[in-house]
C-alpha positions as CSV (number, residue, x, y, z in Angstrom):
1,M,130.1,91.9,119.8
2,R,126.9,93.5,117.7
3,H,128.4,97.0,117.6
4,R,126.9,99.1,114.9
5,K,124.4,96.2,114.3
6,H,121.0,98.1,114.2
7,H,118.9,96.3,112.2
8,G,116.0,94.1,114.2
9,S,115.9,90.3,113.8
10,L,111.9,90.1,113.9
11,G,112.7,86.8,115.8
12,L,113.7,85.4,112.6
13,V,117.0,83.5,111.6
14,S,119.1,85.4,108.2
15,G,117.5,82.7,105.7
16,H,113.9,83.5,107.3
17,R,114.4,87.0,107.3
18,R,115.7,87.3,103.9
19,A,112.6,85.8,102.3
20,L,110.1,87.6,104.2
21,M,112.3,90.9,103.5
22,A,111.7,89.9,99.3
23,N,108.1,88.5,100.1
24,L,106.9,91.9,101.9
25,A,109.0,93.7,99.2
26,S,107.0,92.2,96.5
27,A,103.4,92.7,97.6
28,L,104.9,96.5,98.5
29,L,105.5,96.7,95.0
30,T,102.6,95.0,93.4
31,H,99.9,96.3,95.5
32,G,101.1,99.5,96.2
33,R,100.4,99.2,100.1
34,I,100.6,96.7,102.6
35,E,99.2,96.4,106.1
36,T,102.0,94.4,108.6
37,T,103.0,94.8,111.9
38,E,105.0,97.8,112.8
39,A,108.3,95.9,113.4
40,K,108.0,94.6,109.8
41,A,107.1,97.8,108.5
42,R,109.7,99.3,109.7
43,A,112.1,96.8,108.3
44,V,110.7,97.0,104.8
45,R,110.7,100.6,104.3
46,P,114.5,100.9,103.4
47,Y,114.9,97.5,102.0
48,V,111.9,98.6,99.4
49,E,113.8,102.2,99.1
50,K,116.9,100.7,98.4
51,L,115.1,99.0,95.5
52,I,113.3,101.9,94.4
53,T,116.6,103.8,94.0
54,L,118.4,100.6,91.8
55,G,115.0,101.5,89.8
56,K,115.8,104.6,89.0
57,R,119.1,103.9,88.0
58,G,117.8,101.3,85.4
59,D,121.2,99.9,84.1
60,L,121.8,95.9,83.8
61,H,123.8,95.9,87.3
62,A,121.0,97.3,89.2
63,R,118.4,95.2,87.7
64,R,120.8,92.1,88.8
65,Q,121.1,93.3,92.0
66,A,117.2,94.0,92.4
67,L,116.7,90.5,90.9
68,A,119.1,89.1,93.4
69,K,116.8,90.4,96.3
70,L,113.5,90.0,94.9
71,R,113.9,86.8,93.3
72,H,110.8,87.1,90.4
73,R,111.8,89.0,87.4
74,P,107.9,89.9,86.8
75,I,108.3,92.1,89.5
76,V,111.9,93.5,89.0
77,D,110.0,94.2,85.3
78,L,107.2,96.2,87.3
79,L,109.8,97.9,89.8
80,F,112.2,98.9,87.0
81,S,109.1,100.3,84.6
82,D,106.2,102.0,86.8
83,V,107.7,102.5,90.0
84,A,110.8,103.8,89.2
85,S,109.5,106.1,86.4
86,A,106.4,107.5,89.3
87,A,109.2,107.9,91.6
88,A,111.5,109.9,89.0
89,D,111.4,113.3,90.4
90,R,112.0,112.2,94.3
91,N,115.1,111.9,96.1
92,G,114.4,109.2,98.6
93,G,111.0,109.1,100.8
94,Y,109.3,106.7,98.7
95,T,107.3,105.3,101.2
96,R,105.2,106.0,103.8
97,M,104.1,104.1,106.9
98,I,101.0,104.9,109.0
99,K,100.2,103.2,112.1
100,T,96.5,101.6,112.4
101,G,96.3,100.8,116.0
102,F,96.6,97.1,117.3
103,R,95.5,93.7,115.9
104,A,92.3,92.5,117.5
105,G,94.0,88.9,118.4
106,D,96.9,89.4,120.2
107,A,97.2,93.4,120.2
108,A,100.2,93.6,118.2
109,P,100.8,97.3,117.2
110,M,99.9,97.5,113.2
111,A,100.7,99.7,110.5
112,I,100.2,100.6,107.0
113,V,103.3,100.9,104.2
114,E,102.3,102.5,101.2
115,L,104.5,103.7,98.1
116,V,104.1,107.7,97.8
117,Q,102.2,108.6,94.1
118,E,102.3,112.1,94.8
119,K,104.2,114.7,92.8
120,V,106.8,116.5,94.4
121,V,105.4,120.2,95.0
122,A,108.6,123.0,95.4
123,K,107.6,124.6,98.9
124,K,107.6,128.3,98.8
125,K,110.0,130.4,100.2
126,A,108.8,132.1,103.5
127,K,109.1,135.8,103.6
128,P,112.0,137.3,105.3
129,V,111.3,138.9,108.6
130,K,112.6,142.5,107.4
131,K,109.2,142.7,105.2
132,A,107.5,141.2,108.3
133,V,108.7,144.6,110.2
134,P,106.8,147.3,108.2
135,A,103.3,145.2,108.1
136,A,103.6,145.5,111.5
137,K,104.3,149.3,111.4
138,A,101.7,150.1,108.9
139,E,99.6,148.1,111.0
140,A,100.1,150.6,113.7
141,K,99.9,153.4,111.5
142,K,96.5,152.3,110.5
143,E,95.1,151.8,114.3
144,A,96.6,155.0,114.8
145,K,95.0,156.5,112.3
146,D,91.3,155.0,113.6
147,E,91.8,156.1,117.1
148,A,92.3,159.6,115.5
149,A,89.4,159.1,113.4
150,E,87.5,157.9,116.4
151,E,89.1,161.1,118.5
152,A,87.8,163.5,115.8
153,V,84.4,161.8,115.4
154,E,84.1,162.2,119.6
155,A,85.5,165.8,119.1
156,A,82.8,166.4,116.6
157,S,80.0,164.8,118.5
158,T,81.0,166.9,121.9
159,E,81.2,170.2,119.6
160,A,78.0,169.7,118.0
161,E,76.3,169.1,121.8
162,E,78.1,172.2,122.8
163,A,76.2,173.8,120.3
164,K,73.2,172.4,120.7
165,V,73.3,173.5,124.0
166,E,74.2,177.1,123.2
167,E,71.2,177.2,120.5
168,A,68.9,176.2,123.4
169,S,70.3,178.4,125.9
170,E,70.1,181.8,123.5
171,A,66.7,180.7,122.8
172,A,65.5,180.3,126.4
173,V,66.9,183.8,126.7
174,E,64.7,184.8,123.7
175,E,61.6,183.2,125.2
176,D,62.7,184.9,128.6
177,K,62.5,188.2,126.8
178,E,59.3,188.0,124.9
179,A,57.4,187.2,128.1
180,K,58.7,190.0,130.2
181,D,57.5,192.3,127.2
């Protein structure tokens, strides 16, 4: 039975698959990014992440375990010196996979796997909802003040118009009086 055997075989026998993973991981650690098929990219990511975790541990046993997987001492030295120090402040997520489309020859889905080099930035905590409610109330008060100001302007303009009408009517009454005299 194959229960709980969730890794893909990639259509390869186990020895070939181990060699492929070692070669992909070596290329990724050496160059920082590789382009391969999506299936191989999904398979090599956890492989490399575990190797980087060994590099972060840094002891002799971890170095020997990495050498057993990678089989090339210069690449293990690179892993333990440069790559592990660059990933020292990260708690996982050392690689990323970016899908790039399809290969022209056989339309195989392709992806780029690369080492993440950015520094980890602490996320700012979201403001509590309680502070957002008073802000909404303040905005409502501001709108109410604006509406009150508009009403005052309209009232003042109607009063001014009424005053003008009264003045005009008084002037007309005076002219009528002068005309009669």
